[in-house]
Phi, psi and omega in degrees: 000132186267341183254142171280161180243116177295136186233124184247149174250111178266005170225168178284106183253130183287155175303327181296319179292318178297316178300316180298319178300311182299316180297310183297328182294346180273004187275352175267157176295151179061025176276160180207170180280103188235349189275123177244103184285123178262117185280315180220164177297347182250021180305143176298140182303323182293339180280320185275348185275351180244152175300144181281129174277172189262007167266084188255128175282147178303144178211158176261121185294142175266009182238030181301122180056028181294138177285165180303321183300323180291322181289315181294325178297318179296313182299321183282334189248346182298142179304137183262144179257139176280334181279319181229074182292148175242158182290135174270353189242350182221135177211170185238151179227125170262124183233193183301323181290338182300325185295309184273332186260347187057051178233155178227146178264123178256123178254139177217143180266119179265117182271140177230138175240114182061032179088349180262138179294134176245113180285158186288341178278351181276161180302127179085356181286162176083023180291164181268075174290169183281344177080011182240014179088354178289160181265150172219180180233144177266190184297338180265011178067021176272142181284128179245132173240148180240120178251122179274123177245148180231150180222123175270118184233164177292148177311314188288348180252356190298315184295320180295316180296317179301323180303330177275317184299322183289343181249314187226065181298322180298319178296318181295318177301318179297318179299316180295315182296329179270353180067033182268086180078009179208121181221145178271127181275184184296340179266006179082012180265129178280116179263118183242149173272109182234144178290122184257150175290151178282142179081173181256142175277143178285137179281333184238145171078012180282128189302322184297341189236027186254006178288140180287133177293131181279154175285000000 
């Protein structure tokens, strides 16, 4: 995956929970370090443009109980890096349920042109819609609408699900609606069949995650 995923805390989430999330998300095949935790709306650009390592100092979130509109506005308007680009269309939220359930909410913007879903790999896909369902027009004067959809998934499946959302959100929505290897349980958690790596990853001392978080 070439893009990082901005990750917001809408509740006070401890560094331990964030660390656990990052580690567990690596348990599916083709997973990578993609989560960039945004601490406040005024975070330094150098902090959000790189994936977050797991030596995280405690911080007070600047997105406590933030509405969707505030999150999508940040994702759409934050300065973009050419070295470490982040997705403008998909982001993650750790909330109160994340602590006890080990779940994360993944938001993705599904673009429609004339009522038809336009995937990001298609010509003209991936435009910068406002993310609030309003319509805009592309270069061909076609009306584009962006519908934000969310999926609460297990920590250990998050990276795999994001890998689909950043490329084919419309397809993923269709898969979920048809219950093809992905079903929402009674608690609102999307249970997906994802290819898992063999064996368990170590929580401590893993070389990939031992860099000190910079101030």
